[in-house]
TORMARNU-351821 format. One line per 3 residues: number of its first residue (from 1); their letters; for each residue x, y, z of N, C-alpha, C. Coordinates in steps of 0.05 Angstrom, whole numbers, always signed. Example, Ala and Ser with C-alpha at 12.3 -4.5 7.8 and 13.67 -1.06 7.14 Angstrom:
1> AS> +264/-114/+156/+246/-90/+156/+264/-66/+156 ~ +257/-45/+142/+273/-21/+143/+258/+1/+157
% end
This chain:
1> MDS> -610/-438/-27/-584/-450/-10/-571/-444/+0 ~ -562/-445/+26/-544/-439/+44/-515/-427/+36 ~ -513/-407/+40/-488/-389/+25/-470/-402/+57
4> WPD> -447/-413/+42/-429/-419/+62/-421/-382/+87 ~ -411/-402/+117/-405/-378/+135/-394/-360/+124 ~ -389/-346/+138/-352/-321/+134/-350/-326/+172
7> PRR> -331/-334/+163/-298/-333/+180/-295/-317/+204 ~ -296/-281/+186/-296/-267/+209/-312/-265/+216 ~ -343/-269/+216/-364/-259/+243/-367/-276/+261
10> DDQ> -364/-275/+286/-362/-293/+313/-398/-304/+313 ~ -417/-289/+300/-440/-299/+314/-446/-320/+282 ~ -438/-328/+277/-439/-351/+262/-436/-376/+267
13> HED> -412/-369/+298/-397/-398/+302/-404/-404/+331 ~ -423/-422/+336/-436/-437/+356/-414/-463/+370 ~ -400/-467/+353/-375/-488/+368/-353/-475/+376
16> ESV> -350/-472/+396/-324/-458/+400/-288/-470/+395 ~ -285/-495/+376/-266/-497/+366/-262/-495/+342 ~ -284/-466/+335/-260/-458/+310/-252/-438/+316
19> VEV> -230/-432/+299/-208/-411/+303/-227/-381/+289 ~ -221/-368/+293/-229/-330/+286/-199/-341/+277 ~ -201/-317/+251/-185/-309/+233/-177/-273/+229
22> GEL> -192/-267/+246/-180/-242/+246/-199/-221/+227 ~ -198/-198/+223/-205/-171/+209/-175/-181/+195 ~ -208/-178/+175/-175/-166/+136/-180/-148/+140
25> TLS> -159/-122/+133/-159/-102/+121/-161/-92/+93 ~ -151/-110/+76/-138/-109/+49/-163/-117/+44 ~ -179/-89/+14/-205/-101/-1/-190/-112/-19
28> TED> -215/-134/-36/-201/-143/-62/-194/-127/-75 ~ -196/-101/-83/-187/-91/-109/-163/-80/-94 ~ -152/-69/-73/-112/-81/-63/-107/-98/-69
31> SLA> -118/-127/-53/-110/-149/-58/-96/-161/-87 ~ -123/-151/-103/-99/-165/-130/-92/-133/-140 ~ -96/-104/-132/-76/-87/-148/-39/-105/-138
34> ILQ> -47/-98/-115/-15/-120/-103/-16/-145/-120 ~ -31/-161/-127/-16/-189/-142/-12/-171/-161 ~ -21/-158/-181/-26/-141/-209/-5/-138/-214
37> LVN> +18/-123/-191/+49/-107/-185/+62/-127/-178 ~ +61/-151/-169/+78/-172/-159/+84/-184/-192 ~ +64/-186/-209/+70/-200/-238/+77/-170/-258
40> QAE> +74/-146/-252/+85/-128/-276/+115/-130/-271 ~ +126/-134/-236/+154/-133/-244/+166/-163/-251 ~ +144/-179/-257/+157/-200/-276/+156/-195/-301
43> DCA> +138/-190/-319/+138/-173/-341/+157/-165/-357 ~ +162/-144/-334/+183/-120/-340/+206/-137/-346 ~ +217/-149/-312/+242/-170/-325/+232/-190/-334
46> SAR> +219/-204/-356/+220/-221/-376/+226/-198/-398 ~ +221/-164/-403/+225/-149/-428/+247/-136/-428 ~ +253/-136/-405/+280/-133/-394/+277/-92/-394
49> DVE> +255/-86/-382/+247/-64/-384/+255/-51/-359 ~ +278/-37/-355/+286/-33/-330/+279/-11/-326 ~ +275/+20/-344/+256/+29/-334/+220/+23/-309
52> GYV> +220/+13/-331/+190/-3/-324/+185/-8/-293 ~ +213/-34/-294/+210/-45/-271/+225/-20/-242 ~ +233/-5/-247/+237/+9/-224/+217/+31/-224
55> ELF> +207/+34/-237/+184/+52/-232/+161/+31/-212 ~ +156/+2/-197/+143/-2/-187/+156/-2/-160 ~ +180/-3/-148/+189/+20/-128/+184/+35/-122
58> TED> +184/+32/-94/+190/+69/-77/+209/+79/-90 ~ +213/+105/-83/+233/+122/-88/+260/+105/-69 ~ +250/+100/-47/+277/+82/-24/+279/+57/-28
61> GVI> +267/+44/-46/+260/+8/-58/+294/-9/-51 ~ +286/-32/-45/+306/-43/-42/+306/-62/-50 ~ +330/-76/-65/+324/-109/-69/+350/-122/-53
64> IGA> +353/-140/-44/+368/-162/-36/+376/-184/-36 ~ +389/-194/-56/+400/-219/-62/+424/-232/-57 ~ +424/-252/-73/+461/-260/-79/+475/-259/-90
67> MGS> +468/-229/-111/+476/-210/-120/+482/-185/-109 ~ +482/-188/-82/+474/-168/-74/+460/-145/-65 ~ +467/-125/-66/+441/-108/-44/+439/-83/-68
70> ATG> +407/-77/-74/+419/-40/-85/+393/-29/-66 ~ +398/-3/-70/+378/+18/-53/+373/+34/-77 ~ +338/+50/-78/+331/+79/-95/+343/+60/-121
73> RTE> +326/+79/-139/+316/+71/-170/+338/+73/-186 ~ +359/+89/-181/+383/+87/-194/+402/+64/-194 ~ +399/+58/-168/+410/+29/-165/+399/+9/-166
76> LAA> +379/+9/-168/+363/-21/-168/+367/-19/-194 ~ +361/+9/-207/+362/+5/-252/+393/-11/-266 ~ +411/-10/-250/+445/-18/-251/+443/-39/-243
79> AVA> +434/-53/-214/+429/-76/-204/+416/-89/-219 ~ +391/-91/-233/+385/-108/-249/+391/-118/-277 ~ +399/-90/-285/+400/-89/-310/+429/-106/-316
82> AAW> +448/-112/-298/+478/-122/-300/+465/-158/-296 ~ +440/-163/-269/+431/-184/-267/+429/-200/-294 ~ +408/-178/-301/+381/-193/-331/+411/-186/-346
85> FEE> +425/-188/-357/+448/-182/-381/+462/-214/-369 ~ +454/-220/-347/+484/-256/-344/+459/-282/-353 ~ +439/-268/-349/+411/-298/-370/+420/-286/-391
88> PSG> +398/-323/-397/+402/-320/-432/+373/-314/-445 ~ +383/-304/-475/+374/-275/-476/+339/-290/-488 ~ +324/-286/-483/+288/-283/-478/+286/-297/-460
91> ALH> +304/-299/-434/+294/-314/-398/+271/-299/-397 ~ +245/-320/-381/+223/-314/-377/+219/-306/-341 ~ +217/-288/-328/+205/-289/-298/+178/-297/-295
94> LTL> +175/-316/-282/+142/-326/-269/+138/-315/-248 ~ +133/-318/-235/+119/-326/-208/+100/-340/-203 ~ +94/-354/-192/+80/-373/-172/+72/-374/-149
97> NPT> +49/-381/-142/+32/-380/-120/+39/-357/-89 ~ +21/-338/-105/+37/-316/-88/+21/-311/-65 ~ +28/-300/-38/+10/-304/-30/+18/-270/-7
100> IEE> -6/-262/-4/-11/-239/+12/-8/-242/+44 ~ +9/-230/+63/+12/-233/+85/+11/-197/+94 ~ -14/-182/+118/-20/-168/+114/-7/-167/+146
103> TED> +13/-147/+159/+34/-137/+172/+33/-107/+188 ~ +45/-101/+210/+50/-84/+214/+62/-65/+208 ~ +75/-75/+182/+89/-57/+165/+79/-55/+144
106> GPI> +62/-70/+133/+43/-64/+106/+41/-95/+98 ~ +30/-97/+75/+24/-123/+71/+56/-139/+51 ~ +60/-167/+62/+78/-181/+45/+75/-197/+29
109> VDS> +85/-198/+3/+82/-217/-15/+106/-236/-13 ~ +94/-262/-6/+114/-293/-22/+102/-299/-32 ~ +125/-302/-46/+112/-333/-78/+140/-335/-85
112> VML> +132/-359/-106/+153/-373/-125/+170/-357/-150 ~ +194/-346/-154/+207/-342/-175/+222/-359/-193 ~ +207/-375/-211/+222/-381/-241/+236/-369/-262
115> IMT> +264/-371/-258/+262/-362/-299/+277/-378/-309 ~ +258/-382/-345/+257/-406/-354/+262/-393/-381 ~ +282/-417/-401/+282/-409/-432/+254/-408/-439
118> PGH> +248/-393/-460/+221/-407/-479/+225/-422/-495 ~ +204/-435/-506/+204/-460/-527/+187/-485/-524 ~ +200/-509/-537/+186/-534/-541/+201/-538/-519
121> SPR> +236/-529/-516/+244/-556/-494/+257/-528/-475 ~ +242/-514/-455/+249/-500/-441/+259/-501/-421 ~ +281/-487/-414/+296/-505/-390/+296/-488/-373
124> MIS> +298/-493/-346/+293/-474/-316/+328/-463/-314 ~ +327/-443/-304/+344/-431/-294/+354/-426/-278 ~ +324/-416/-266/+329/-416/-227/+304/-415/-217
127> ASQ> +309/-422/-187/+281/-425/-183/+281/-407/-151 ~ +264/-396/-135/+278/-367/-114/+262/-368/-98 ~ +258/-368/-79/+241/-360/-58/+239/-329/-64
130> VRQ> +218/-315/-62/+220/-277/-52/+198/-270/-49 ~ +209/-256/-23/+193/-239/-4/+201/-213/-10 ~ +164/-199/-8/+161/-166/-28/+145/-153/-3
133> TVR> +159/-129/+9/+141/-122/+24/+137/-91/+7 ~ +106/-89/+6/+94/-55/-11/+70/-33/+8 ~ +77/-20/-8/+68/+4/+11/+47/+7/-7
136> WTP> +17/+29/-3/+11/+52/-13/+21/+83/-14 ~ +21/+83/-42/+35/+113/-53/+17/+124/-62 ~ +19/+157/-70/+4/+176/-93/+5/+165/-111
139> EGW> +26/+138/-120/+25/+126/-153/+2/+103/-154 ~ +1/+84/-123/-20/+62/-119/+7/+54/-117 ~ -2/+19/-113/+19/+4/-91/+47/+2/-96
142> RIT> +68/+11/-90/+94/+3/-95/+103/-18/-79 ~ +133/-33/-89/+149/-44/-78/+167/-27/-57 ~ +172/-44/-29/+202/-26/-17/+216/-42/-8
145> TRE> +216/-71/-6/+240/-85/-9/+218/-115/-25 ~ +249/-127/-37/+244/-145/-47/+274/-165/-48 ~ +264/-183/-23/+289/-208/-26/+281/-221/-40
148> IL> +303/-229/-58/+304/-261/-59/+315/-263/-45 ~ +305/-299/-29/+317/-315/-10/+332/-346/-30
% end
């Protein structure tokens, strides 16, 4: 059985109407690690694990949203603790449809965040678009900016 053509290889396209997608630089392992990072942030939010959450950011990490902005892990910790306090007990943070775009400033992850109450009759508290920029550090991939749009 023939395999599917690799769209990154020019030599497989005889038809000039085929658009090249360009060179991909993130490895599969990096892409998975970035997606895991985004999901870990929501897991920490659901568990109200402030310390675990801020450790997923760089030292100078930033959150920007409707409730204002915070820079650095100390401000991030205070901001998320206050935001989570306003949510119903046990509210779940869920990431949907994350996509990674490679840019000169680093990978950007766009997704949808749902905040829901759990149980047999769940209630949606909010739905927001989220854009996160991530950077490789000695500790692994970390969030540099999280914008809740």
